[in-house]
N, C-alpha and C positions, 0 to 999 in steps of 0.2 A: 454256547461254551460256558462252563462253570468256572469262573475266575478263581474260586477258592480251591480248585483241584487241578490247576494247570500242570503242576508237576507231581509225580508220584513221590511217596515218602523217601525212597532211597535216593532219587535224583536230587531232591531238596537238600537232604543231609549232605550229599557229596558236594553240591554247589556251595552251600554255606561253609563247609569245611575248607573248601578250596579258597574261599574268600577270607578265611581266618576268623569265622564267626562260630562260636560254640552253640550247640542246640540242646534243648532239654531232653529230647529223645529222638529216635528215628522218626521222621515225618513231621517234625516241628516246622511250622510255617508262619506262626504269628497270627493266623486266621482261625484255623480249626484247633490248633494247639500252640502254646506259647513258645517264644524263643527266649532262651537264657542268654543275656548279653555277655560277650567275651571280655569286654573292657572292665577292669576292676573298679574304675571310677564311674561306671555307668550308674545313674541314679535309680534305675528301675530293676527290680528282680526278675520281672517277666515283661516281654515286649509284645504288645498286641496291636493289630491293625484296627482302625476305626470300624471295620466291618463287624467286629465282634459286638460293638455297642449299638449298631444300627437296628432298627425295628425289623422284625422277621420279614414283613412284606417288602421292605426296602432291600434287604439282602436278596430276596427272590428276584426282585427287579434287576439287580446287578448281575445275578447269576445267569439270567436268560438273555442271550445276545439279542434276541428279537424284541425283548421288553425293555432293555436298557436304553433310556432316552439319550444317553451320552453318545450312542453309536451314530446318531444323526450328524454330530460334529466330527466324529471319526471319518465318516464318509465324505464330509466336506474336505477334510485334510487329505484324504486319498485322492480326491479330484484335483486339489491344488498341487499335489506332488508332481504331476506331469504337466502342469499349466505353465506355458512360457510367458514370462513377464519381464519388464525392464529393458533397458537399452542394450544389454548384452545378449539378448535373445536366448536366455536360458531358463530352465526350470530346475527344481530340486533334483529331478531325475537325471538331468544333463550331467551333473557332477557325481551324484551318489548312486545312480543306477537303481538296482532293485532295493526297495525299501526294507524288505524283510531281512535281508542279509546286511546291508550297510548300516541300518539303524539298530540292529540287534545289540542290546546292552547299553545303548546310549541313555535310555531312561533310568537305568539303575545306577549310573555313575555321576550324573550331574546333580548339583552344580560343581563346576571345576574351576581351577585357577587358570586364567589366561595369562601366562607369564609375559607375553609380549605387551599386554596392556597393564599388567600388574594389578588385576582385579578379578573378582569372581564373575563367572558367566553361567547363567542357567539356560535351560532349553529355549525359553522365549527370547532371551538375548541372542543366542546362537543363531536362531532362525532369522532374526532381523539382521544380524551381521552378514549372513549368507546373502540375504536379499540386497542389502545396500552395497556390499563389497564385490560380490561375485555376479549377481544378476543385474546390478545397477538399477534396482527397483526400489520403490518407496517402502519404508518399514511399516509394519502393521502396528496399530495401537494395541497396548496391553488390554487383554480381555475382549478384543474384537472377535467376531465370529471366525475370521481367518486365522488369527493368532491361536485361539482356542482349538480350532479344528486341526491345525498343523501340529500343535503341541500334543494334543491327544493322540493323533495318528502316529507321531514319532515315538511317544512313550509306550504306546500299545504294542510296538514291536518288541518290547522287553517284558511283556506280561509274564508273570510267574518268576522272573529272575530276581534274585535277592538284591536289595539296595546295598551298595557298597561304595561309599564316597571316600575320597582321600582327604584326610584332615591333618596330616603331619607335614613336616618340611615347610615349604613356602606358604602352604595353606593354613598353617597353624594360627597365625595372627587373626585371620578371618574367622576361623573356628572359635577362637577365644572371644572375639567380639560378638559372635552369635550367641554364645553361652551367656555372656554378660547381659545381652538384651533379654534373653529368656527369663532370667531371674530378677531383672530390674523392675521394681514397682513403678507404676506410672498412672497418670490420669487422676481424676477426682475420686475414683474408687480405690486408688492406691493398690492396684492389683498387678501381678506379673503373670506371664504365660504359665509359670509353674504353679501359681495359686490354684488354678482349675485342673490343669492337665497332669500335674504330678501329685498334688495334694488331695484331689477329690474325684479322680477318674473312677467311673463305675457308679457314681451317685447320680440321682435324678435331679434335673434342673429344668423347670418349665416344660414338663412332659417329655424331655429328651434325656438320654443318659450321657454324661460327660465321658469323652474318650481320652486317650492318652495324647491326643493332638498329633498323631503321626501324619506324615506327608506322602506316604507311598501310593496313595490313590489319586493325587492331583495331577492335572486338573480334574476336578470331580463335578458330577452333576448333583446339585443340591435341590431337593424338592422345594425348599424354602425359596430358592432363587428362580425355580422353573427354567433353569439353564445351567450350563457348566460355568465354573469360575476357576481362576488361577489360585495358587497358594497365596500369592500376594494380596489378592482380593480378600481372602480369609484373614490374613494378618491385619489388613486395614479394618475389616469388620470387628475383629476382636479389640483393636485399639479404640474404636468408636464406642464399643460396649462398655469399656471401663472409663469412658469420658476423657480419652487421651487423643491428641492430634495425631492422625495416622501419617506415616511416611509415604512418599510417592512409590507406586508400584515400580519395581525394578531398581529401587534405591540400594545403595551399598548396605544400609542397615537391614533391609529385608533379605538381601542376598546372603548376608552373613547368618541371619537367623535361619534361612532355608538350609544352609550347609549344616548348621548345628542340629536342626531337626532331622535331617537325613541321617546323621550319625546316630542320633537317639533311636532311629528306626532301622538301623543296619540289620540286614537279614530278612526284613519283611519283603514279601513279594510285591512287585509292581502290579497294581490293580487297574490302572487307567484303561478305560474310563470307569471309575468307581461311581457308586450312587450313595449319597448320604442324606440324612434327614435335613 
């Protein structure tokens, strides 16, 4: 499967229009052609997936389902979907049934505000909430093979669908916190997320090209890691690179940042499992 051509141009334009996202021209997908953000206060003139900035051989690896190393974790998630665990004697399939239909669109709209808890929840959180509350099973550790496998499998059911998160209403305070985090300088190097991904994207650093730091491909298989990793692992790595103390994976700070990043990449197609340098 070629992940960059999951949707035809007309379908993409219709999907983005329905989501309230303007496009540069028919067929804009943020991968082969740029997306023009609809929000007037969006900091970017064009929105591009990290796929654009990946090496050609890395792109080819992602495009080929049989060469994409992330598919091994996808298959793990597929196996876990029907595996009965916990005291309730349930599996994911027990409640959600067919994954292709029940999980379609989930990867495009998370993170969301859980109004009952009054906090943001991402896909990794939701999976563990289902495990502990519905299956009565133990939660998976962040970035464990099980968590990555199920997260990749769930998000893959939304391949090609445009990212479209809710950032208004009760979610607005969390969005604002994520935006504040993105522009706040930190660490001994006194750098913010925006320093690299807004000010210098497209430029070369240590043999790699800086991307816009979009999140539509996560969890992603990084060749540097030789395995997939969550978006929060990437956040942690960036914090360490600027000599700042990272927050805990799944923290409120990283969840808010995840929501803000999803808004910055609104309209980009879900690419999970993507492959990056």
